[in-house]
Each structure stands twice: as C-alpha cells, then as structure tokens.
DSSP file (Angstrom, degrees, kcal/mol; ACC not computed):
  #  RESIDUE AA STRUCTURE BP1 BP2  ACC     N-H-->O    O-->H-N    N-H-->O    O-->H-N    TCO  KAPPA ALPHA  PHI   PSI    X-CA   Y-CA   Z-CA
    1    1 A M              0   0    0      0, 0.0    70,-0.2     0, 0.0    69,-0.2   0.000 360.0 360.0 360.0 172.0    0.0    0.0    0.0
    2    2 A N        -     0   0    0     78,-0.2    69,-0.3     2,-0.0     3,-0.1   0.934 360.0-177.6  51.2  50.6    1.0    3.7   -0.3
    3    3 A A        -     0   0    0     67,-3.1     2,-1.8     1,-0.2    -1,-0.0  -0.020  49.6 -61.9 -61.4 177.4    2.4    3.2   -3.8
    4    4 A A  S    S+     0   0    0      2,-0.1     2,-0.5    67,-0.0    -1,-0.2  -0.480  75.6 163.7 -69.3  89.7    4.0    6.1   -5.6
    5    5 A I        -     0   0    0     -2,-1.8     2,-1.3    -3,-0.1    75,-0.0  -0.957  37.5-144.2-112.5 128.4    1.0    8.3   -5.8
    6    6 A D     >  +     0   0    0     -2,-0.5     4,-2.2     1,-0.2     5,-0.1  -0.728  26.0 175.5 -89.1  81.7    1.3   12.0   -6.6
    7    7 A L  H  > S+     0   0    0     -2,-1.3     4,-3.2     1,-0.2     5,-0.2   0.855  74.2  54.6 -64.1 -37.7   -1.6   13.2   -4.3
    8    8 A P  H  > S+     0   0    0      0, 0.0     4,-2.4     0, 0.0    -1,-0.2   0.952 111.8  45.8 -61.3 -42.7   -1.1   17.0   -4.8
    9    9 A S  H  > S+     0   0    0      2,-0.2     4,-2.5     1,-0.2    -2,-0.2   0.931 112.9  50.3 -63.5 -45.7   -1.3   16.4   -8.6
   10   10 A I  H  X S+     0   0    0     -4,-2.2     4,-2.8     1,-0.2     5,-0.2   0.946 110.8  49.8 -54.8 -51.3   -4.4   14.2   -8.1
   11   11 A I  H  X S+     0   0    0     -4,-3.2     4,-2.7     1,-0.2    -1,-0.2   0.911 111.2  49.1 -57.4 -41.0   -6.1   16.9   -5.9
   12   12 A D  H  X S+     0   0    0     -4,-2.4     4,-1.1    -5,-0.2    -1,-0.2   0.933 112.2  46.5 -67.6 -42.6   -5.4   19.5   -8.5
   13   13 A H  H  <>S+     0   0    0     -4,-2.5     5,-2.8     2,-0.2     6,-0.3   0.859 112.6  52.1 -59.3 -38.1   -6.8   17.4  -11.3
   14   14 A L  H ><5S+     0   0    0     -4,-2.8     3,-2.3     1,-0.2    -2,-0.2   0.953 107.9  50.5 -60.5 -54.0   -9.8   16.6   -9.1
   15   15 A S  H 3<5S+     0   0    0     -4,-2.7    -1,-0.2     1,-0.3    -2,-0.2   0.738 109.0  52.3 -63.8 -21.7  -10.4   20.3   -8.4
   16   16 A N  T 3<5S-     0   0    0     -4,-1.1    -1,-0.3    -5,-0.2    -2,-0.2   0.294 117.3-112.7 -94.4   7.9  -10.3   21.0  -12.2
   17   17 A G  T < 5S+     0   0    0     -3,-2.3    -3,-0.2    -5,-0.1    -2,-0.1   0.787  71.5 139.6  69.8  30.4  -12.9   18.3  -12.9
   18   18 A A      < +     0   0    0     -5,-2.8    -4,-0.2    -6,-0.1    -1,-0.1   0.733  52.7  70.8 -81.3 -22.1  -10.4   16.0  -14.8
   19   19 A Y  S    S-     0   0    0     -6,-0.3    14,-0.1    -5,-0.2     2,-0.1  -0.845  81.5-126.4-107.1 130.4  -11.8   12.7  -13.3
   20   20 A P        -     0   0    0      0, 0.0    12,-2.4     0, 0.0     2,-0.4  -0.396  28.2-115.5 -62.9 136.0  -15.1   11.3  -14.2
   21   21 A L  E     -A   31   0A   0     10,-0.2    10,-0.3     1,-0.2     3,-0.1  -0.620  28.1-176.1 -73.1 124.6  -17.4   10.4  -11.2
   22   22 A L  E     -     0   0A   0      8,-2.9     2,-0.3    -2,-0.4     9,-0.2   0.723  59.9 -47.6 -90.8 -24.6  -18.0    6.8  -11.0
   23   23 A G  E     -A   30   0A   0      7,-1.4     7,-3.4     2,-0.0    -1,-0.4  -0.957  48.8-138.7 172.9 173.0  -20.4    7.0   -8.2
   24   24 A S  E     -A   29   0A   0     -2,-0.3     5,-0.2     5,-0.2     2,-0.2  -0.991   9.8-173.3-153.9 153.8  -21.2    8.4   -4.7
   25   25 A G        -     0   0    0      3,-2.9    22,-0.1    -2,-0.3    -2,-0.0  -0.547  52.0 -76.3-127.0-166.6  -22.6    7.4   -1.4
   26   26 A S  S    S+     0   0    0     -2,-0.2    21,-0.2     1,-0.2    20,-0.1   0.725 129.4  25.0 -69.7 -19.4  -23.6    9.1    1.9
   27   27 A G  S    S+     0   0    0      1,-0.2    16,-3.2    19,-0.2    17,-0.9   0.570 121.6  27.9-118.4 -16.6  -19.9    9.3    2.8
   28   28 A R  E     - B   0  42A   0     14,-0.3    -3,-2.9    15,-0.2     2,-0.4  -0.974  51.4-142.4-149.1 156.7  -17.8    9.2   -0.3
   29   29 A R  E     -AB  24  41A   0     12,-2.3    12,-3.1    -2,-0.3     2,-0.4  -0.941  21.7-150.0-116.2 147.8  -17.5   10.1   -3.9
   30   30 A V  E     -AB  23  40A   0     -7,-3.4    -8,-2.9    -2,-0.4    -7,-1.4  -0.961  13.7-172.6-121.3 135.3  -15.5    7.7   -6.3
   31   31 A Y  E     -AB  21  39A   0      8,-2.5     8,-2.6    -2,-0.4     2,-0.7  -0.920  27.4-119.1-129.0 150.5  -13.7    8.9   -9.4
   32   32 A D  E     - B   0  38A   0    -12,-2.4     6,-0.2    -2,-0.3    -2,-0.0  -0.785  17.7-165.8 -83.0 111.7  -11.9    7.2  -12.3
   33   33 A L        -     0   0    0      4,-2.2     5,-0.1    -2,-0.7    -1,-0.1   0.578  35.6-127.3 -81.2  -4.2   -8.2    8.2  -12.3
   34   34 A G  S    S+     0   0    0      3,-0.5     4,-0.1   -14,-0.1    -1,-0.1   0.598  90.5  87.8  77.7   9.5   -8.0    6.8  -15.8
   35   35 A D  S    S-     0   0    0      2,-0.4     3,-0.1     0, 0.0    -1,-0.1   0.170 117.6 -80.0-123.1  15.7   -4.9    4.6  -14.9
   36   36 A G  S    S+     0   0    0      1,-0.4    47,-2.4    46,-0.1     2,-0.3   0.591 105.0  96.3  91.3  15.0   -6.7    1.5  -13.7
   37   37 A S  E     - C   0  82A   0     45,-0.3    -4,-2.2    47,-0.0    -3,-0.5  -0.943  60.0-142.2-135.5 156.6   -7.4    2.9  -10.3
   38   38 A A  E     -BC  32  81A   0     43,-3.3    43,-2.8    -2,-0.3     2,-0.5  -0.949  10.5-139.6-123.3 142.0  -10.2    4.7   -8.6
   39   39 A L  E     -BC  31  80A   0     -8,-2.6    -8,-2.5    -2,-0.4     2,-0.6  -0.882   9.1-161.2-103.0 126.6  -10.1    7.5   -6.0
   40   40 A K  E     -BC  30  79A   0     39,-3.8    39,-2.2    -2,-0.5     2,-0.5  -0.917   8.9-164.7-104.6 123.6  -12.5    7.5   -3.1
   41   41 A V  E     -BC  29  78A   0    -12,-3.1   -12,-2.3    -2,-0.6     2,-0.2  -0.958  17.3-130.1-114.3 123.1  -12.9   10.9   -1.5
   42   42 A A  E     -B   28   0A   0     35,-2.7   -14,-0.3    -2,-0.5     3,-0.1  -0.481  19.9-174.7 -69.5 131.5  -14.4   11.2    2.0
   43   43 A R        -     0   0    0    -16,-3.2     2,-0.3    -2,-0.2   -15,-0.2   0.597  66.8  -9.9 -99.1 -18.6  -17.1   13.7    2.2
   44   44 A N  S  > S-     0   0    0    -17,-0.9     4,-2.5    33,-0.1     3,-0.2  -0.904  94.5 -63.3-163.4-174.7  -17.7   13.5    5.9
   45   45 A A  H  > S+     0   0    0     -2,-0.3     4,-2.0     1,-0.2     5,-0.1   0.788 127.9  56.1 -55.6 -34.6  -16.9   11.5    9.0
   46   46 A K  H  > S+     0   0    0      2,-0.2     4,-2.6     1,-0.2    -1,-0.2   0.924 108.5  47.9 -61.7 -48.3  -18.5    8.4    7.7
   47   47 A G  H  > S+     0   0    0    -20,-0.3     4,-2.7    -3,-0.2    -2,-0.2   0.908 110.6  50.8 -65.2 -41.6  -16.3    8.5    4.5
   48   48 A Y  H  X S+     0   0    0     -4,-2.5     4,-2.5     1,-0.2    -1,-0.2   0.941 113.4  45.3 -57.0 -46.4  -13.2    9.0    6.6
   49   49 A A  H  X S+     0   0    0     -4,-2.0     4,-2.3    -5,-0.2    -2,-0.2   0.877 111.7  51.7 -68.7 -35.8  -14.0    6.1    8.7
   50   50 A Q  H  X S+     0   0    0     -4,-2.6     4,-2.9     2,-0.2    -1,-0.2   0.916 110.1  49.9 -62.0 -46.0  -14.9    3.9    5.7
   51   51 A N  H  X S+     0   0    0     -4,-2.7     4,-2.4    25,-0.2    -2,-0.2   0.916 109.6  51.5 -58.6 -43.5  -11.6    4.7    4.0
   52   52 A Q  H  X S+     0   0    0     -4,-2.5     4,-2.2    -5,-0.2    -2,-0.2   0.941 110.6  47.2 -56.8 -49.5   -9.8    3.8    7.1
   53   53 A V  H  X S+     0   0    0     -4,-2.3     4,-2.9     2,-0.2     5,-0.3   0.936 110.7  51.9 -60.8 -48.1  -11.5    0.4    7.4
   54   54 A E  H  X S+     0   0    0     -4,-2.9     4,-2.7     1,-0.2    15,-0.2   0.921 110.2  49.3 -55.5 -42.2  -10.9   -0.4    3.7
   55   55 A S  H  X S+     0   0    0     -4,-2.4     4,-2.2    -5,-0.2    -1,-0.2   0.939 113.0  47.0 -65.4 -39.3   -7.1    0.4    4.0
   56   56 A I  H  X S+     0   0    0     -4,-2.2     4,-2.2     2,-0.2    -2,-0.2   0.931 114.8  44.6 -72.5 -43.1   -6.9   -1.8    7.1
   57   57 A I  H  X S+     0   0    0     -4,-2.9     4,-2.8     1,-0.2    -1,-0.2   0.926 111.3  54.4 -64.3 -41.5   -8.8   -4.7    5.6
   58   58 A S  H  < S+     0   0    0     -4,-2.7    -2,-0.2    -5,-0.3    -1,-0.2   0.904 112.0  44.2 -52.6 -47.3   -6.8   -4.4    2.4
   59   59 A E  H  < S+     0   0    0     -4,-2.2    -1,-0.2    -5,-0.2    -2,-0.2   0.856 116.9  46.4 -65.6 -37.1   -3.6   -4.6    4.3
   60   60 A M  H  < S+     0   0    0     -4,-2.2     2,-0.3    -5,-0.2    -2,-0.2   0.850  98.3  77.1 -74.4 -37.4   -4.7   -7.5    6.5
   61   61 A D     <  -     0   0    0     -4,-2.8     5,-0.0    -5,-0.2    -4,-0.0  -0.540  46.7-177.3 -88.9 137.2   -6.3   -9.7    3.8
   62   62 A D        +     0   0    0     -2,-0.3    -1,-0.1     3,-0.0     2,-0.1   0.228  54.6 102.0-114.6  13.6   -4.2  -11.9    1.6
   63   63 A S  S    S-     0   0    0      1,-0.1     3,-0.2    47,-0.0    -2,-0.0  -0.287  76.5-125.2 -80.9 178.4   -7.1  -13.3   -0.5
   64   64 A D  S    S+     0   0    0      1,-0.1    -1,-0.1    -2,-0.1     4,-0.1   0.074  88.9  96.3-107.3  21.1   -8.0  -12.0   -4.0
   65   65 A L  S    S+     0   0    0     74,-0.1    75,-3.7    45,-0.1     2,-0.4   0.724  75.2  60.9 -86.1 -16.6  -11.5  -11.3   -3.0
   66   66 A F  B    S-e  140   0B   0     73,-0.3     2,-0.2    -3,-0.2    75,-0.2  -0.881  86.7-115.9-110.2 137.2  -11.0   -7.6   -2.2
   67   67 A A        -     0   0    0     73,-2.5     2,-0.2    -2,-0.4    -2,-0.1  -0.533  47.7-114.2 -61.6 132.8   -9.9   -4.8   -4.6
   68   68 A K        -     0   0    0     -2,-0.2    14,-2.2     1,-0.1     2,-0.6  -0.485  14.7-127.2 -79.1 140.7   -6.6   -3.7   -3.2
   69   69 A V  E     -D   81   0A   0     12,-0.2    12,-0.3   -15,-0.2     3,-0.1  -0.738  22.1-175.2 -80.4 125.4   -6.0   -0.4   -1.7
   70   70 A L  E     -     0   0A   0     10,-3.1   -67,-3.1    -2,-0.6     2,-0.3   0.640  66.0  -1.7-101.2 -15.9   -3.0    1.1   -3.4
   71   71 A F  E     -D   80   0A   0      9,-1.5     9,-3.1   -69,-0.3     2,-0.4  -0.917  50.9-174.5-168.1 141.1   -2.8    4.3   -1.3
   72   72 A V  E     -D   79   0A   0     -2,-0.3     7,-0.2     7,-0.2     5,-0.0  -0.987  31.8-117.4-141.3 138.8   -4.6    6.1    1.5
   73   73 A S    >   -     0   0    0      5,-2.7     3,-2.3    -2,-0.4    -2,-0.0  -0.319  31.6-107.7 -70.5 157.3   -3.7    9.6    2.8
   74   74 A P  T 3  S+     0   0    0      0, 0.0    -1,-0.1     0, 0.0     0, 0.0   0.746 122.6  46.8 -60.9 -23.1   -2.5   10.0    6.4
   75   75 A D  T 3  S-     0   0    0      3,-0.1   -23,-0.1   -23,-0.0    -2,-0.0   0.365 109.3-124.0 -98.2   5.9   -5.8   11.7    7.3
   76   76 A N  S <  S+     0   0    0     -3,-2.3   -25,-0.2     2,-0.2   -24,-0.2   0.542  79.0 118.4  62.2  13.9   -7.9    9.0    5.4
   77   77 A R  S    S+     0   0    0      1,-0.2   -35,-2.7   -36,-0.1     2,-0.4   0.882  73.6  42.5 -71.8 -37.0   -9.7   11.6    3.2
   78   78 A Y  E     +C   41   0A   0    -37,-0.2    -5,-2.7   -39,-0.0     2,-0.4  -0.932  64.2 176.4-121.0 132.5   -8.3   10.1    0.0
   79   79 A L  E     -CD  40  72A   0    -39,-2.2   -39,-3.8    -2,-0.4     2,-0.5  -0.999  13.3-158.1-135.2 133.3   -8.0    6.4   -0.9
   80   80 A V  E     +CD  39  71A   0     -9,-3.1   -10,-3.1    -2,-0.4    -9,-1.5  -0.960  20.9 172.2-112.2 126.3   -6.8    5.0   -4.1
   81   81 A M  E     -CD  38  69A   0    -43,-2.8   -43,-3.3    -2,-0.5   -12,-0.2  -0.882  42.8 -82.1-131.0 157.4   -7.9    1.5   -5.0
   82   82 A E  E     -C   37   0A   0    -14,-2.2     2,-0.3    -2,-0.3   -45,-0.3  -0.402  52.9-121.3 -56.2 137.5   -7.7   -0.9   -8.0
   83   83 A K        -     0   0    0    -47,-2.4     2,-0.3    -2,-0.0    -1,-0.1  -0.687  30.0-167.3 -87.3 139.7  -10.6    0.0  -10.4
   84   84 A A        -     0   0    0     -2,-0.3    50,-0.2    50,-0.1     3,-0.1  -0.887  25.7-109.1-122.4 149.8  -13.0   -2.6  -11.2
   85   85 A D  E     -F  133   0B   0     48,-3.7    48,-2.0    -2,-0.3    51,-0.0  -0.541  50.3 -96.3 -74.3 151.0  -15.7   -2.8  -13.9
   86   86 A P  E     -F  132   0B   0      0, 0.0     2,-0.5     0, 0.0    46,-0.2  -0.234  25.7-143.6 -69.6 155.4  -19.3   -2.6  -12.4
   87   87 A V        -     0   0    0     44,-0.8    44,-0.2    41,-0.4     3,-0.1  -0.981  15.1-177.1-113.3 120.1  -21.4   -5.6  -11.7
   88   88 A S        +     0   0    0     -2,-0.5     2,-0.4     1,-0.2    41,-0.1   0.707  69.8  33.9 -94.6 -16.5  -25.2   -5.0  -12.4
   89   89 A D    >   -     0   0    0     39,-0.1     3,-2.1     1,-0.1     4,-0.4  -0.986  69.8-138.3-144.4 128.4  -26.7   -8.3  -11.2
   90   90 A F  T >> S+     0   0    0     -2,-0.4     4,-1.9     1,-0.3     3,-0.7   0.674  95.4  79.2 -62.1 -17.0  -25.4  -10.4   -8.3
   91   91 A S  H 3> S+     0   0    0      1,-0.2     4,-3.1     2,-0.2    -1,-0.3   0.806  82.4  66.4 -60.2 -25.3  -25.9  -13.6  -10.4
   92   92 A V  H <> S+     0   0    0     -3,-2.1     4,-1.7     2,-0.2    -1,-0.2   0.895 104.7  43.6 -62.3 -41.6  -22.7  -12.7  -12.1
   93   93 A I  H <> S+     0   0    0     -3,-0.7     4,-1.8    -4,-0.4    -2,-0.2   0.942 115.0  47.5 -68.9 -48.0  -20.9  -13.3   -8.7
   94   94 A R  H  <>S+     0   0    0     -4,-1.9     5,-2.5     1,-0.2    -2,-0.2   0.912 111.4  51.5 -60.2 -42.1  -22.9  -16.5   -7.9
   95   95 A N  H ><5S+     0   0    0     -4,-3.1     3,-1.6     1,-0.2    -1,-0.2   0.899 107.0  53.7 -61.1 -41.8  -22.3  -17.8  -11.4
   96   96 A Y  H 3<5S+     0   0    0     -4,-1.7    -1,-0.2     1,-0.3    -2,-0.2   0.895 113.7  41.2 -58.4 -42.7  -18.5  -17.2  -11.1
   97   97 A F  T 3<5S-     0   0    0     -4,-1.8    -1,-0.3    -5,-0.1    -2,-0.2   0.251 114.0-119.1 -94.5  11.9  -18.2  -19.1   -7.9
   98   98 A H  T < 5 +     0   0    0     -3,-1.6     2,-0.3     1,-0.2    -3,-0.2   0.881  68.7 125.9  48.5  52.1  -20.6  -21.9   -9.1
   99   99 A V      < -     0   0    0     -5,-2.5    -1,-0.2    -6,-0.1    -2,-0.1  -0.887  53.0-148.1-130.2 168.4  -23.4  -21.5   -6.5
  100  100 A N  S    S+     0   0    0     -2,-0.3     2,-0.3     1,-0.1    -6,-0.1   0.679  76.9  34.5-105.5 -22.7  -27.1  -20.8   -6.8
  101  101 A T  S  > S-     0   0    0     -7,-0.1     4,-2.0     1,-0.1    -1,-0.1  -0.883  74.3-119.1-133.6 163.0  -27.8  -18.8   -3.7
  102  102 A N  H  > S+     0   0    0     -2,-0.3     4,-2.1     2,-0.2     5,-0.1   0.843 116.1  58.1 -64.7 -31.7  -26.2  -16.1   -1.6
  103  103 A R  H  4 S+     0   0    0      2,-0.2     4,-0.4     1,-0.2    -1,-0.2   0.924 107.0  48.5 -60.8 -48.1  -26.4  -18.5    1.4
  104  104 A E  H >> S+     0   0    0      1,-0.2     3,-1.2     2,-0.2     4,-0.7   0.906 108.1  55.6 -57.4 -42.6  -24.3  -21.1   -0.7
  105  105 A L  H >< S+     0   0    0     -4,-2.0     3,-1.1     1,-0.3    -2,-0.2   0.928 108.0  46.2 -56.6 -48.5  -21.8  -18.4   -1.6
  106  106 A F  T 3< S+     0   0    0     -4,-2.1    -1,-0.3     1,-0.3    -2,-0.2   0.453 105.1  62.4 -78.2   1.5  -21.1  -17.5    2.0
  107  107 A Q  T <4 S+     0   0    0     -3,-1.2    -1,-0.3    -4,-0.4    -2,-0.2   0.540  79.4 106.0 -94.2 -13.8  -20.8  -21.2    2.9
  108  108 A L  S XX S-     0   0    0     -3,-1.1     4,-2.4    -4,-0.7     3,-1.9  -0.393  83.2-117.7 -66.2 144.5  -17.8  -21.5    0.6
  109  109 A A  H 3> S+     0   0    0      1,-0.3     4,-0.6     2,-0.2    -1,-0.1   0.877 112.6  51.6 -53.1 -44.8  -14.5  -21.8    2.5
  110  110 A N  H 34 S+     0   0    0      1,-0.2    -1,-0.3     2,-0.1   -45,-0.1   0.508 117.0  39.7 -79.0   0.5  -13.0  -18.6    1.0
  111  111 A F  H X4 S+     0   0    0     -3,-1.9     3,-1.1    -6,-0.2    -2,-0.2   0.651  93.6  80.7-112.7 -28.9  -16.1  -16.6    2.0
  112  112 A Q  H 3X S+     0   0    0     -4,-2.4     4,-0.5     1,-0.3    -2,-0.1   0.840  95.4  46.0 -45.0 -43.4  -17.1  -18.0    5.5
  113  113 A Y  H 3X S+     0   0    0     -4,-0.6     4,-3.2     1,-0.2     5,-0.4   0.761  91.4  83.6 -77.1 -26.1  -14.5  -15.9    7.3
  114  114 A I  H <> S+     0   0    0     -3,-1.1     4,-1.7     1,-0.2     6,-0.6   0.876  91.6  42.8 -53.2 -57.8  -15.2  -12.6    5.7
  115  115 A P  H  4 S+     0   0    0      0, 0.0     5,-0.5     0, 0.0     4,-0.5   0.874 122.5  38.6 -62.8 -34.3  -18.2  -11.3    7.8
  116  116 A H  H  < S+     0   0    0     -4,-0.5     3,-0.4    -3,-0.3    -2,-0.2   0.940 115.6  47.6 -81.8 -46.6  -16.7  -12.4   11.1
  117  117 A K  H  < S+     0   0    0     -4,-3.2    -3,-0.2     1,-0.2    -1,-0.1   0.878 126.0  29.5 -65.7 -39.9  -13.1  -11.6   10.7
  118  118 A Y  S  < S-     0   0    0     -4,-1.7    -1,-0.2    -5,-0.4    -2,-0.2   0.354 103.1-120.7-101.2   2.4  -13.8   -8.1    9.3
  119  119 A N        +     0   0    0     -4,-0.5    28,-2.4    -3,-0.4    29,-0.2   0.803  59.2 157.6  63.7  30.4  -17.0   -7.3   11.1
  120  120 A L  B     -H  146   0C   0     -6,-0.6     2,-0.6    -5,-0.5    -1,-0.2  -0.482  47.4-113.0 -85.1 158.6  -18.8   -6.9    7.6
  121  121 A L    >>  -     0   0    0     24,-0.8     4,-1.4    -2,-0.2     3,-0.8  -0.839  15.9-153.6 -92.8 117.5  -22.4   -7.2    7.0
  122  122 A A  H 3> S+     0   0    0     -2,-0.6     4,-0.7     1,-0.3     3,-0.2   0.875  96.7  56.0 -60.0 -40.5  -23.1  -10.2    4.8
  123  123 A V  H 34 S+     0   0    0      1,-0.2     3,-0.3     2,-0.2    -1,-0.3   0.819 107.1  50.6 -63.2 -30.5  -26.4   -8.6    3.5
  124  124 A D  H X4 S+     0   0    0     -3,-0.8     3,-1.1     1,-0.2    -1,-0.2   0.813 105.2  56.6 -76.1 -30.9  -24.2   -5.5    2.3
  125  125 A L  H 3< S+     0   0    0     -4,-1.4    -1,-0.2     1,-0.2    -2,-0.2   0.596  98.0  64.2 -75.0  -9.8  -21.8   -7.9    0.5
  126  126 A C  T 3< S+     0   0    0     -4,-0.7    -1,-0.2    -3,-0.3    -2,-0.2   0.336  77.4 103.6 -96.1  10.4  -24.7   -9.3   -1.5
  127  127 A R    X   -     0   0    0     -3,-1.1     3,-1.8     1,-0.1     4,-0.2  -0.808  69.8-141.9 -92.6 127.8  -25.3   -5.9   -3.2
  128  128 A P  G >  S+     0   0    0      0, 0.0     3,-1.9     0, 0.0   -41,-0.4   0.839  99.5  65.2 -57.2 -33.7  -24.1   -5.9   -6.8
  129  129 A A  G 3  S+     0   0    0      1,-0.3   -41,-0.1   -41,-0.1    -3,-0.0   0.701  95.7  57.9 -63.3 -18.1  -22.9   -2.2   -6.3
  130  130 A N  G <  S+     0   0    0     -3,-1.8    11,-2.8    -6,-0.2    12,-1.5   0.443 103.6  65.9 -92.2  -1.4  -20.3   -3.4   -3.7
  131  131 A W  E <   + G   0 140B   0     -3,-1.9   -44,-0.8     9,-0.3     2,-0.3  -0.802  55.8 171.3-118.1 155.1  -18.7   -5.8   -6.3
  132  132 A G  E     -FG  86 139B   0      7,-2.4     7,-3.0    -2,-0.3     2,-0.4  -0.926  29.3-111.4-151.7 179.6  -16.8   -5.3   -9.5
  133  133 A L  E     -FG  85 138B   0    -48,-2.0   -48,-3.7    -2,-0.3     2,-0.5  -0.972  18.6-171.4-127.1 129.8  -14.7   -7.3  -12.0
  134  134 A I  E >  S- G   0 137B   0      3,-2.4     3,-1.7    -2,-0.4   -50,-0.1  -0.977  85.5 -18.0-118.6 114.0  -11.0   -7.1  -12.5
  135  135 A Q  T 3  S-     0   0    0     -2,-0.5    -1,-0.1     1,-0.3   -51,-0.0   0.891 128.5 -55.1  49.7  44.6   -9.9   -9.0  -15.5
  136  136 A S  T 3  S+     0   0    0      1,-0.2    -1,-0.3   -51,-0.0    -3,-0.0   0.499 114.6 118.7  70.8   7.0  -13.2  -10.9  -15.3
  137  137 A R  E <   - G   0 134B   0     -3,-1.7    -3,-2.4   -41,-0.0    -1,-0.2  -0.905  67.2-121.1-106.6 126.6  -12.6  -11.9  -11.7
  138  138 A P  E     + G   0 133B   0      0, 0.0     2,-0.3     0, 0.0    -5,-0.2  -0.380  36.4 174.7 -65.1 133.7  -15.2  -10.7   -9.1
  139  139 A V  E     - G   0 132B   0     -7,-3.0    -7,-2.4    -2,-0.1     2,-0.6  -0.988  36.0-112.2-138.6 151.0  -13.7   -8.5   -6.3
  140  140 A I  E     +eG  66 131B   0    -75,-3.7   -73,-2.5    -2,-0.3    -9,-0.3  -0.694  32.9 176.9 -82.3 123.8  -15.4   -6.6   -3.5
  141  141 A I        +     0   0    0    -11,-2.8     2,-0.5    -2,-0.6   -10,-0.2   0.615  68.2  46.3-106.7 -14.3  -14.9   -2.9   -4.1
  142  142 A D        +     0   0    0    -12,-1.5    -1,-0.3     1,-0.1     3,-0.1  -0.869  58.3 141.1-134.6 101.3  -16.9   -1.3   -1.2
  143  143 A Y        +     0   0    0     -2,-0.5   -86,-0.1    -3,-0.2    -1,-0.1  -0.122  39.4  99.1-131.7  34.4  -16.0   -3.0    2.1
  144  144 A G        +     0   0    0      1,-0.1     2,-1.1   -91,-0.1   -91,-0.2   0.404  55.4  95.4 -95.2  -0.8  -15.9    0.0    4.6
  145  145 A F        +     0   0    0     -3,-0.1   -24,-0.8   -24,-0.1     2,-0.1  -0.733  54.3 162.9-101.2  91.5  -19.4   -0.5    5.9
  146  146 A T  B  >  -H  120   0C   0     -2,-1.1     4,-2.3   -26,-0.2   -26,-0.2  -0.444  55.4-101.4 -98.1 174.1  -18.7   -2.7    9.2
  147  147 A R  H  > S+     0   0    0    -28,-2.4     4,-2.2     1,-0.2     5,-0.1   0.875 124.0  54.5 -65.1 -34.4  -21.1   -3.2   12.0
  148  148 A R  H  > S+     0   0    0    -29,-0.2     4,-2.5     2,-0.2    -1,-0.2   0.863 108.6  46.6 -66.3 -37.4  -19.1   -0.6   14.0
  149  149 A I  H  >>S+     0   0    0      2,-0.2     4,-2.4     1,-0.2     5,-0.6   0.871 112.3  50.9 -70.7 -37.6  -19.5    2.0   11.3
  150  150 A R  I  X>S+     0   0    0     -4,-2.3     4,-1.3     2,-0.2     5,-0.9   0.896 113.2  45.2 -62.7 -42.4  -23.2    1.2   11.0
  151  151 A R  I  <5S+     0   0    0     -4,-2.2     4,-0.5     3,-0.2    -2,-0.2   0.940 119.4  41.9 -67.5 -49.3  -23.6    1.6   14.8
  152  152 A K  I  <5S+     0   0    0     -4,-2.5    -2,-0.2    -5,-0.1    -3,-0.2   0.855 131.9  14.6 -69.8 -38.1  -21.6    4.8   15.0
  153  153 A Y  I  <5S+     0   0    0     -4,-2.4    -3,-0.2    -5,-0.1    -2,-0.2   0.600 129.1  36.9-118.3 -17.1  -22.7    6.7   11.9
  154  154 A Y  I  <<S+     0   0    0     -4,-1.3    -3,-0.2    -5,-0.6    -4,-0.1   0.522  78.0 116.2-119.7  -8.1  -25.9    5.2   10.6
  155  155 A S    > < -     0   0    0     -5,-0.9     3,-1.7    -4,-0.5     4,-0.1  -0.378  63.3-136.6 -66.5 142.4  -28.0    4.1   13.6
  156  156 A I  G >  S+     0   0    0      1,-0.3     3,-1.1     2,-0.2    -1,-0.2   0.766 105.9  64.4 -63.3 -23.8  -31.3    5.9   14.1
  157  157 A F  G 3  S+     0   0    0      1,-0.3    -1,-0.3     2,-0.1    -2,-0.1   0.584  94.9  60.4 -78.3  -9.4  -30.4    6.0   17.8
  158  158 A N  G <         0   0    0     -3,-1.7    -1,-0.3     1,-0.2    -2,-0.2   0.344 360.0 360.0 -99.9   8.1  -27.4    8.3   16.9
  159  159 A L    <         0   0    0     -3,-1.1    -1,-0.2    -4,-0.1    -2,-0.1   0.461 360.0 360.0 -80.2 360.0  -29.4   11.1   15.4
C-alpha cells in the first residue's frame, strides 16, 4: 500500500474536474483516475471512517476477494484502489463461484470468514454495487461498511 501516488497532482486534477465521477454514497465520492485505479474521497466522518476500514482490511487480507487499496492519505480523506468494472446483477458473482444462492456463496471456504473476521455485513456484501470485475474476476470494491461503522454513523439512535 501507499504506492508512488502524486496526491497533490491528483487533488489538482480533481479540483479541475479532470476525473469522471463513478459513483457516490452518503460518505464518499468515487472517481476514475484513468490509470486502472479509482479515487475514493471522503465527504464527511462516515467517509473518513470507511476509507480507514478499507485500508486496514486491504492490508490484512491476503485473498483475492477484495480490490486492493494502493494508497491512503494520512488523514484517510483520499483512498486509491484498484478500479473494477461494474457488476449490475449479483448472479454474475454467484455464477463465477458456481453457486445458486447467496447462502451457498457465504458457505464457501473462502467466504465464510469474511463477515466475522472483518465485522462486515453479509447482506451488504450481497449488493451488486459493492462488487466489481478485474480481468473478469469478481472483487469486493466497497467494504468499509462494518457493524461498528453502522452503529456509530448510521444508527437511528445516533441522530
């Protein structure tokens, strides 16, 4: 992680509108850097926390199930990750792993540990928007939404 990334140049290009917007959520915006990577920019405390979680999981995990984080700024505002092509239907993921249901998918040996080890929500991992394809291989591209993040930033009791 923290490959040779010229963050000041990226920020300059970003402020000039040079990068196409790939998507946005309640905490982050995601841009195509045009070099096979994507930039996730935190918009608020939720986004900073999600960037931090993704950088930690990427560093800890040695599987090929997660798109790898290439760089994260010291303040967690900016995160650069491998860019993946979008997945529009979750059946693409199930078909790749030769299963018929989401339950079967998370019973596979290489999936069983994910929700527990990283405190991720299995239901969130079944959303096509959280997956992408890198060289036709499915990878999880949005994995910053843990139980802790949900409790701290998204719970109706924290309003």
